[in-house]
Structure formats: structure tokens, C-alpha cells
KEGU-164622 format. One line per 4 residues: number of its first residue (from 1); for each residue x, y, z of C-alpha. Coordinates in steps of 0.05 Angstrom, whole numbers, padded with zeros to 5 digits. Layout:
NUM> X:Y:Z  ...
END
This chain:
1> 00000:00000:00000  00030:00066:-00019  00048:00116:00035  00044:00191:00027
5> 00106:00226:00059  00137:00295:00058  00211:00295:00038  00265:00345:00056
9> 00291:00386:-00001  00354:00358:-00033  00410:00390:-00073  00404:00338:-00128
13> 00338:00336:-00165  00302:00269:-00167  00246:00242:-00209  00199:00254:-00152
17> 00216:00327:-00149  00206:00334:-00224  00135:00309:-00220  00075:00352:-00226
21> 00066:00354:-00150  00135:00372:-00121  00110:00371:-00050  00092:00296:-00046
25> 00122:00230:-00068  00095:00160:-00069  00144:00110:-00039  00136:00035:-00034
29> 00136:00004:00036  00201:-00034:00024  00237:00030:00004  00207:00064:00064
33> 00236:00012:00110  00305:00016:00079  00303:00091:00083  00284:00090:00156
37> 00342:00043:00170  00390:00090:00134  00362:00150:00173  00372:00112:00239
41> 00443:00096:00221  00459:00168:00201  00427:00193:00265  00470:00148:00308
45> 00531:00170:00269  00515:00244:00279  00500:00232:00352  00566:00197:00361
49> 00602:00253:00326  00569:00305:00372  00593:00266:00434  00663:00261:00407
53> 00669:00336:00395  00648:00358:00465  00714:00340:00500  00752:00380:00448
57> 00715:00444:00467  00759:00484:00518  00719:00516:00575  00719:00591:00581
61> 00752:00617:00646  00722:00677:00679  00760:00729:00720  00734:00696:00783
65> 00764:00629:00762  00831:00661:00749  00830:00696:00817  00812:00632:00853
69> 00866:00594:00817  00918:00648:00835  00897:00650:00909  00898:00574:00912
73> 00969:00572:00884  00992:00623:00935  00960:00586:00993  00988:00520:00970
77> 01058:00550:00963  01052:00583:01031  01031:00520:01066  01085:00481:01031
81> 01138:00529:01052  01111:00531:01122  01112:00456:01126  01184:00453:01101
85> 01204:00508:01150  01175:00470:01209  01204:00405:01184  01275:00429:01175
89> 01326:00425:01232  01329:00487:01276  01402:00497:01258  01390:00496:01183
93> 01379:00572:01174  01442:00587:01213  01480:00535:01171  01457:00568:01106
97> 01475:00637:01133  01544:00616:01155  01556:00581:01088  01543:00647:01052
101> 01572:00699:01100  01619:00657:01142  01612:00640:01216  01571:00691:01254
105> 01600:00721:01318  01575:00697:01385  01524:00742:01418  01555:00786:01472
109> 01525:00743:01528  01557:00679:01500  01623:00713:01487  01629:00744:01557
113> 01606:00680:01591  01664:00644:01557  01709:00698:01585  01684:00682:01654
117> 01644:00746:01666  01584:00740:01714  01530:00785:01741  01555:00834:01793
121> 01522:00902:01793  01446:00906:01792  01419:00938:01728  01363:00989:01721
125> 01330:01004:01653  01297:01071:01642  01254:01070:01578  01242:01131:01535
129> 01180:01163:01507  01127:01118:01475  01168:01054:01484  01137:01031:01550
133> 01067:01000:01555  01006:01034:01585  00944:00997:01610  00874:01018:01629
137> 00851:01015:01701  00788:01058:01697  00751:01085:01637  00686:01108:01607
141> 00631:01063:01579  00662:01060:01510  00722:01024:01541  00681:00968:01571
145> 00720:00903:01575  00789:00935:01571  00807:00933:01645  00883:00923:01650
149> 00888:00915:01574  00943:00953:01539  00922:01018:01507  00994:01032:01486
153> 01042:00978:01462  01026:00907:01442  00981:00899:01381  00947:00968:01386
157> 00882:00932:01370  00838:00984:01403  00863:01037:01355  00827:01001:01300
161> 00766:00978:01339  00747:01042:01374  00794:01099:01353  00758:01158:01384
165> 00750:01122:01450  00824:01105:01448  00842:01179:01437  00797:01199:01494
169> 00831:01152:01543  00902:01166:01520  00893:01241:01528  00908:01278:01592
173> 00871:01337:01622  00890:01399:01582  00889:01443:01645  00925:01400:01696
177> 00966:01352:01654  00939:01295:01697  00882:01244:01691  00816:01268:01661
181> 00755:01254:01705  00736:01181:01705  00798:01156:01669  00860:01121:01697
185> 00915:01096:01650  00977:01070:01685  01045:01043:01664  01055:00968:01656
189> 01101:00939:01710  01160:00891:01703  01209:00875:01647  01151:00862:01600
193> 01134:00936:01603  01185:00953:01550  01220:00890:01526  01180:00894:01461
197> 01143:00955:01435  01100:00912:01390  01104:00839:01368  01171:00830:01332
201> 01194:00901:01348  01244:00895:01405  01267:00951:01451  01302:00922:01512
205> 01292:00848:01497  01359:00835:01464  01398:00868:01521  01357:00831:01573
209> 01369:00764:01539  01444:00775:01536  01448:00797:01609  01411:00733:01628
213> 01467:00692:01595  01517:00716:01647  01471:00704:01706  01424:00763:01711
217> 01351:00751:01729  01291:00792:01749  01317:00804:01820  01379:00837:01792
221> 01345:00874:01735  01291:00928:01743  01250:00963:01690  01237:01033:01717
225> 01173:01041:01677  01135:01106:01683  01078:01142:01649  01117:01176:01594
229> 01060:01223:01578  01066:01262:01644  01117:01315:01661  01174:01286:01701
233> 01153:01316:01768  01081:01296:01757  01101:01222:01754  01118:01231:01827
237> 01056:01272:01843  01008:01222:01814  01043:01154:01817  01102:01165:01865
241> 01145:01135:01809  01209:01172:01830  01201:01146:01901  01191:01075:01875
245> 01255:01080:01833  01293:01105:01894  01267:01048:01937  01280:00994:01885
249> 01352:01018:01874  01365:01019:01949  01336:00948:01956  01376:00921:01897
253> 01441:00950:01923  01428:00924:01994  01409:00854:01970  01470:00848:01923
257> 01525:00856:01974  01528:00931:01969  01546:00932:01895  01523:00997:01865
261> 01472:00998:01809  01486:01010:01735  01432:01054:01705  01415:01048:01631
265> 01368:01103:01606  01346:01108:01533  01321:01168:01494  01277:01213:01537
269> 01292:01167:01595  01361:01200:01596  01327:01267:01614  01280:01232:01662
273> 01338:01201:01701  01376:01267:01700  01315:01296:01734  01314:01237:01783
277> 01386:01248:01804  01370:01319:01825  01303:01300:01855  01333:01245:01899
281> 01384:01294:01929  01335:01351:01940  01300:01357:02008  01227:01339:02015
285> 01173:01356:01996  01199:01378:01928  01253:01324:01927  01265:01254:01952
289> 01306:01273:02013  01363:01225:01998  01417:01276:02013  01475:01302:01970
293> 01513:01236:01973  01456:01189:01952  01481:01179:01880  01552:01168:01904
297> 01528:01112:01950  01481:01077:01903  01502:01088:01830  01564:01060:01797
301> 01551:01085:01726  01498:01118:01683  01501:01092:01611  01458:01140:01570
305> 01434:01113:01502  01411:01162:01449  01399:01218:01499  01369:01283:01472
309> 01407:01325:01523  01397:01391:01486  01330:01372:01455  01311:01350:01385
313> 01282:01391:01327  01234:01335:01312  01195:01354:01374  01182:01423:01344
317> 01148:01393:01283  01106:01348:01327  01080:01405:01369  01072:01454:01312
321> 01037:01411:01260  01033:01340:01289  01080:01314:01236  01151:01296:01221
325> 01185:01277:01156  01152:01208:01149  01081:01235:01159  01093:01293:01113
329> 01117:01247:01057  01058:01200:01068  01011:01260:01064  01042:01281:00998
333> 01034:01211:00969  00961:01206:00991  00933:01276:00997  00875:01282:01045
337> 00886:01214:01078  00915:01241:01142  00864:01298:01146  00806:01251:01135
341> 00824:01184:01165  00885:01153:01197  00863:01087:01226  00796:01121:01236
345> 00829:01183:01265  00838:01251:01232  00907:01280:01245  00874:01336:01285
349> 00854:01284:01338  00926:01261:01341  00949:01333:01353  00896:01344:01406
353> 00918:01281:01442  00994:01292:01437  00989:01364:01460  00964:01340:01527
357> 01028:01300:01537  01073:01347:01576  01133:01302:01568  01140:01321:01495
361> 01160:01391:01517  01221:01363:01553  01253:01354:01485  01243:01423:01456
365> 01313:01448:01436  01351:01479:01495  01402:01533:01495  01369:01579:01444
369> 01408:01610:01388  01473:01602:01426  01470:01527:01416  01428:01517:01354
373> 01448:01578:01313  01411:01639:01288  01388:01665:01220  01460:01669:01194
377> 01499:01616:01232  01494:01545:01259  01544:01495:01287  01534:01449:01226
381> 01557:01500:01174  01591:01463:01117  01560:01396:01134  01552:01347:01076
385> 01510:01284:01082  01557:01229:01102  01510:01171:01090  01526:01164:01016
389> 01600:01171:01027  01598:01108:01070  01588:01066:01008  01654:01085:00976
393> 01690:01134:01020  01757:01125:00988  01735:01141:00917  01692:01198:00941
397> 01748:01237:00974  01776:01260:00908  01708:01281:00883  01695:01320:00946
401> 01754:01364:00933  01734:01376:00861  01660:01389:00875  01666:01421:00943
405> 01661:01491:00918  01602:01475:00875  01564:01441:00932  01575:01499:00979
409> 01549:01552:00932  01480:01546:00963  01485:01561:01037  01445:01520:01086
413> 01421:01559:01147  01405:01504:01197  01391:01556:01250  01325:01571:01216
417> 01287:01512:01245  01222:01534:01211  01220:01573:01146  01158:01590:01107
421> 01182:01576:01036  01247:01553:01006  01265:01624:00985  01262:01645:01059
425> 01303:01584:01081  01360:01602:01032  01358:01678:01029  01408:01722:01067
429> 01376:01747:01131  01381:01819:01105  01333:01801:01049  01279:01772:01094
433> 01223:01820:01111  01190:01795:01174  01127:01821:01208  01124:01813:01283
437> 01073:01761:01305  01079:01763:01381  01030:01821:01389  00984:01801:01332
441> 00909:01801:01346  00878:01733:01340  00817:01736:01297  00752:01697:01295
445> 00732:01643:01247  00674:01596:01236  00720:01540:01261  00710:01567:01331
449> 00640:01537:01330  00643:01479:01281  00708:01444:01297  00707:01435:01372
453> 00709:01360:01365  00780:01366:01337  00801:01426:01378  00876:01440:01370
457> 00881:01513:01396  00892:01535:01324  00817:01547:01319  00822:01600:01373
461> 00874:01637:01332  00830:01654:01273  00853:01672:01204  00889:01734:01228
465> 00933:01696:01277  00950:01642:01226  00971:01694:01175  01014:01730:01227
469> 01052:01665:01240  01067:01656:01166  01087:01729:01157  01143:01723:01208
473> 01175:01674:01157  01235:01646:01195  01241:01619:01266  01304:01602:01305
477> 01309:01562:01370  01293:01623:01412  01234:01648:01371  01208:01577:01367
481> 01189:01582:01440  01150:01646:01427  01117:01613:01367  01094:01553:01408
485> 01068:01599:01463  01028:01636:01409  00997:01575:01374  00989:01530:01436
489> 00984:01575:01497  00953:01524:01545  01002:01470:01525  01062:01514:01534
493> 01036:01544:01598  01038:01474:01629  01105:01459:01596  01138:01523:01621
497> 01118:01504:01692  01157:01439:01687  01214:01450:01639  01266:01503:01622
501> 01304:01515:01557  01357:01568:01574  01430:01572:01595  01446:01585:01668
505> 01480:01652:01683  01496:01634:01755  01480:01566:01783  01486:01594:01853
509> 01421:01631:01840  01367:01598:01885  01318:01595:01827  01357:01537:01797
513> 01336:01494:01856  01267:01488:01825  01250:01422:01791  01235:01456:01724
517> 01311:01462:01714  01331:01392:01734  01325:01360:01665  01364:01415:01629
521> 01439:01400:01631  01453:01473:01616  01418:01496:01679  01434:01444:01732
525> 01492:01412:01768  01509:01339:01764  01508:01299:01829  01567:01304:01876
529> 01592:01234:01860  01666:01234:01841  01668:01159:01828  01604:01155:01788
533> 01616:01147:01713  01570:01176:01660  01573:01148:01590  01539:01173:01527
537> 01523:01120:01474  01488:01141:01410  01483:01128:01336  01508:01169:01278
541> 01515:01162:01203  01440:01169:01190  01406:01231:01163  01368:01265:01219
545> 01316:01320:01218  01344:01389:01234  01301:01443:01201  01236:01447:01162
549> 01206:01485:01103  01132:01499:01116  01073:01525:01077  01002:01545:01094
553> 00955:01486:01086  00904:01493:01029  00855:01449:01067  00791:01471:01101
557> 00798:01511:01165  00780:01451:01209  00847:01421:01190  00916:01440:01216
561> 00934:01504:01180  01009:01490:01172  01045:01432:01139  01114:01413:01115
565> 01123:01430:01041  01145:01363:01013  01152:01392:00943  01217:01426:00964
569> 01279:01385:00947  01353:01396:00937  01385:01401:00869  01427:01338:00872
573> 01431:01270:00906  01479:01295:00960  01434:01352:00981  01414:01355:01054
577> 01345:01381:01034  01292:01329:01016  01217:01331:01020  01218:01398:01057
581> 01265:01374:01111  01338:01394:01122  01378:01336:01152  01445:01330:01189
585> 01484:01272:01218  01452:01235:01276  01413:01172:01294  01350:01188:01255
589> 01318:01223:01315  01374:01257:01355  01424:01301:01318  01498:01295:01335
593> 01496:01366:01363  01452:01347:01422  01489:01283:01443  01553:01318:01462
597> 01608:01265:01459  01646:01220:01410  01628:01151:01383  01648:01087:01348
601> 01618:01023:01321  01599:00987:01257  01528:00961:01267  01460:00995:01266
605> 01459:01064:01297  01385:01081:01289  01352:01110:01351  01317:01046:01372
609> 01354:00994:01331  01418:01012:01368  01388:00974:01427  01407:00910:01390
613> 01477:00932:01372  01526:00879:01395  01583:00928:01408  01538:00971:01452
617> 01510:00911:01489  01580:00884:01502  01604:00950:01533  01542:00954:01577
621> 01552:00883:01601  01625:00894:01616  01609:00954:01659  01553:00915:01694
625> 01602:00859:01707  01650:00908:01741  01693:00941:01687  01710:01015:01691
629> 01714:01066:01636  01789:01064:01638  01788:00988:01626  01742:00999:01566
633> 01788:01051:01537  01737:01108:01543  01766:01174:01525  01717:01222:01557
637> 01704:01192:01625  01663:01225:01678  01631:01292:01661  01636:01310:01734
641> 01711:01320:01724  01711:01386:01686  01646:01404:01651  01636:01473:01680
645> 01571:01485:01641  01541:01430:01682  01558:01468:01745  01617:01431:01775
649> 01683:01465:01782  01754:01438:01784  01788:01377:01756  01825:01317:01784
653> 01885:01278:01760  01850:01255:01697  01831:01326:01676  01883:01326:01621
657> 01845:01270:01586  01788:01318:01579  01826:01376:01551  01784:01373:01486
661> 01720:01360:01524  01678:01422:01519  01651:01467:01572  01600:01519:01556
665> 01621:01591:01558  01685:01607:01520  01701:01536:01496  01636:01502:01476
669> 01619:01544:01416  01690:01543:01390  01689:01467:01394  01624:01462:01356
673> 01646:01510:01302  01712:01475:01292  01690:01403:01297  01622:01404:01262
677> 01650:01444:01203  01710:01398:01195  01700:01347:01138  01748:01298:01172
681> 01703:01302:01234  01644:01282:01191  01680:01222:01161  01703:01200:01230
685> 01630:01191:01251  01608:01149:01192  01577:01084:01213  01588:01099:01286
689> 01538:01076:01336  01566:01091:01405  01597:01147:01443  01646:01151:01500
693> 01696:01108:01462  01740:01119:01401  01765:01071:01348
END
């Protein structure tokens, strides 16, 4: 029976398609069956071909796939390396290091133990500013759950979690300089107070570990931790810290067979202990009532590390605009970041907090223009950055002679600590037209009402007062004090009650018995302790901030109106001007000028890194084990011998050794002019990291 079926069009014409009805074709049943079998076979073949082509098609990777693959590779590599690190022998890293660089020297503790040295004199550590931990004992509701948790030091976790609450509790009362109502933040006790500043960032830990190798333990080591935010005298008023230090030293001396203590202050701790030595001798109630011979009975040596005896210019930048070189550079790289948000804190909040810390004013430069220079002169005249010459000092010497005249064409006036504009910083003083700011009338501005949450005292100055500051153009060490009184009157009123920055005319004047003079070596006498040795250890060979080029801030008036002009740079690589900051030789924080004595060494000399310097640690340990300065080969031994500017008169048999040691008056300035302008003097300090001893 015929079947009617529709056929698909074909490229080749058939008889069926040529019929009168092209749409239909009559096909016998047998042909239909064969055709169906052919169609089934072709279908299976096509189906098989489709399956075989699928694996050949490559999948398309998205951006997410690539990222996941990349992260997975990193994680796998990290875990693999971590596994290998934990699986390898503990001595393998040292083996690899020694194979490359040769055998490493023994740590000082191991070396001195092999020599037979053991613990003898008790040791007292006096930490500097910001390096000791502070913990919360009482706070407001926002600090719930933080009882006895560190607000300063450690991980600084609360800075990120609740920044404004952290600022509130770290600030002191702006009127009294003591605790605000309802807040008590106190120093951490014990060696853990300042062994590490933060995880992996050591301060005293390396020295403590090496002392332990020769027999020291906690009963023969004492960390004289104190609240470094307070003025020195207020640490006694609030916490009786000075009395505690006195009692602990007396106990350690008595329990160690009468062996006197070795005191090791660092950074601002040097000034703090200088204050202590005068306090302990002074009669009560202002002093500790220990009598004039207390230091002679209880102290063998004071080994000052990185002491800012005459202050540091970096403190000026901190008080004036809450910035130093690093912050200024970061602000230039990311404009607006510090004004808007620094870990959730605008920079104005940092200024408001730090200006309540009276201790910062202990490091304002002392001695005025006599020490630091004026508009036309400074002790560092002719200084050339020595850091680059360290790399190839021998080949550079010839070039220095050839290029010396070219480098010195542009004078550097380091005495101008703050200059508004590079043209002012480099111009002769006769070309600078200055408008007096001291009697300027402070105007009013909208900031007085809208910016109280970030109050910095600048908002009480108004636009008129800010303009008057900029119009004075150049500030030296003496006018800096007037400037700070003008821009921060409450802050400086408290500071002036606790610190002094002058040079004593007559130390017999009864006014110098007040505690405000005790931390200024230019206005106080050293203790009457002929056998007590005083060492100065400090780093050099690192460019250190000395003067700043400022500009008015273009930001809104709620922000700090002044900032370092980071667009100002020197004309060549060896210039001492970079990012608006003039630098001189020092330890990155303290210039050579303020440390006073000579140095040596080959390892790190940075302000805090020097605490891990093996040469420095070895000298400290030898003194603690009983050595004297003479045995160490110290050249300038015992300031009490002949430093008249510290108030002691006369010399003893070793006075000849100190013939080049400077006393203020007729000799000090001549020494500074001669030594700091001498190129050989500069080369002598390269790479040095310790004072009190020569190569």
C-alpha cells in the first residue's frame, strides 16, 4: 500500500521532485523501510560525532576562576613552605647563613660568659618616650571590657576597633596635665613593660636576653617604667614613680652585697633620670630627701643611650603641626588621607591628644640660638651628608675636593628651624622681611563653633593669627618658644611650669633649685659623686631632621593650617634638603649636636635599633660585670671632672684626658664651630653607633 510522505529538499533533483506535484512523493513500503534504517544509522553517526566533539571544546575561564586559581596557588605554596620550614632542623637557617657569609660572631652574652664574666652590679633600665606600655585601670563606657588591657604597646588593637574612644583615654587633662575625670591609665610593670614595643619590634629584649646569659635575672634587673605622657615631676605627684625607683635601687644595692647599680636610660629616659638624680638629692617635699651623697652611695655608672640632652628639632614639628618627615611624605603621596582618616582618626585628633602629653615639651631644643644657631649661623655649617660617602668613602674623597666649591654655593642655614618657603630658608637674613607676630590680634573664624570635636588651639587663633605666623617667615630656636606659646598657649603654659630651655647665668642663684631646671643639663649641676661614671652612647651616620620648610595648608579651616612642604627638594643627590626637611648627621631622631660626645661602632645606629647593637651591648655588660671606663678605653670619662657648664668646678688627676672635652662659655661654641664644620670630623662619625669610646 502506498504511503504519502513529505521529503526534505535535496541539492540533487530526483524524479519525484520533477513530477507535477513537487511537495509529495509516493514511496513503496520496502523502500520506506530501507530509508528508515538509513536514517537511523545516520542519526547514530551524527550523535556519536556530537559526543566526540564535546571534550575537544575548551571551557571559558572567567575572572573569578583566574583569581581563585591564583589564590589557591599562593595558599598551596605558603603551606608548603611553612611545612618545610617547620620540618627542617632548627640549625639549618644558621647553617645556610654561615655558608654564605661565614661564621657569625657569638652574641655578647655567650662571648662574655666564655670569658668568665658573671653578674655583679644590679641593672636598672629607664625607657624613653612611647616605648613603654600603658594599660587601662578605669575608663568610660566605650572602654568596657578593657580593664588592664594595653592601650599603648602590644598589638594596638583598640586603635582600629574604637579609635575615638582610644584617643579619649590616651589624652590627659589639658588644664592639669593629669588624669581626666573618670579615666585612669597606668604604666605596665615589670620587664615586659618595654622589652617589646609591638610583636617582633624589640626595645630592651635583646639586652635583657644577653644579660641573662651571664647570670642576671629579674631580682637583679629592674625596669623603671613610668607614664611617659606626664611631666617628670608629675610622675611623682600622681604615681610616686620617683620614690619607687629610689626604693628599688636601694633594695637592689642592699640585696646584692652593696654593689652599686648600673643605670641604663634610653632616649627621653636620659632626661628623666637626670631629673631623678636631682630629685633624689633635694630635700622633701619637692625632692626625695636622699641627701647630697645618695648617688655616690648607690650608682656605679649611668650609661645613656641616644639621649636628647639639648632637645631635638623633631619635637618642634610634632608640636607645631603634628607631623615629622615620614608623615609629611605620606601626606604628599596620599593627599587628604591624614586629614580625613588615619586608622579612623583625623590628624587633628592626634594633635589634640599629643598636645596634652607634657613630656613632649622636655625635648624642645635647649640653649636657644647660642647652641642651635641663628638666622645666619649654625654649628653644622659646611655639613655634607655622610651617609652616601659610606658606600665608597675612598673614591669619594677626590670628588669632594673637586666638587666642594660647587656644593657649597648654596648656603644652608640650619639655625632657621622653621622657614615658610624655600626662598626664605635660603635667602640672606638681610633680604627677609618679617612682620612681628607676638602682638598680633587673634581673629575669629567659623571654626570656633564647628570644629570643637577636633580642637587644637589653632581654631582659637582665627585667620588673622595664622597669617601672622606665616608672615614672620623664619624661626630660630629662641623664637620657636614664642611661636609655640602663640599657637598652643595652654600646652606651653603647662610645659613652662615643668621645663626650662635656657642657659644658666649663675648656678648659685636659688631659682635653679626648682624642679623645672633639673632635666636641662645647661641649667643644673650633676650629682656630687666623684666615682660615678657617666657614659653617652648614641648612633650616627643616619640623616636626621634638623630644620623644616613649611607652607600654609590649602585644606579647610577645620584642619591643621600649617604643613611641611614636601615639594621642596635639593638640586642633587647629596643635598641635605629632601621633602621639605633639612637633615644632618645623627641617629634618625637625635642630631649629633645634642648628644655631646664622641662615638664608634659598625652596626645599626638608628635611635631604637641601636638597642640590638652587639658592640653597645657588650660594653654595657662589661660595665655591669665590674669594668671601669678606663678598662674599656673610654676617652671622655666622667663629666663630673671638668664640665663647668654642668655646674661643677675643678678637675682631678684625669683632667688632662678631657682637655678637648667642651665646657659651655668660651670653649663650647669654639668646639662646635671647629668640629662640626670639619670634613674629617664628619668622616670620623660614619657608621658609628656609640659614644664615649674611640676607634
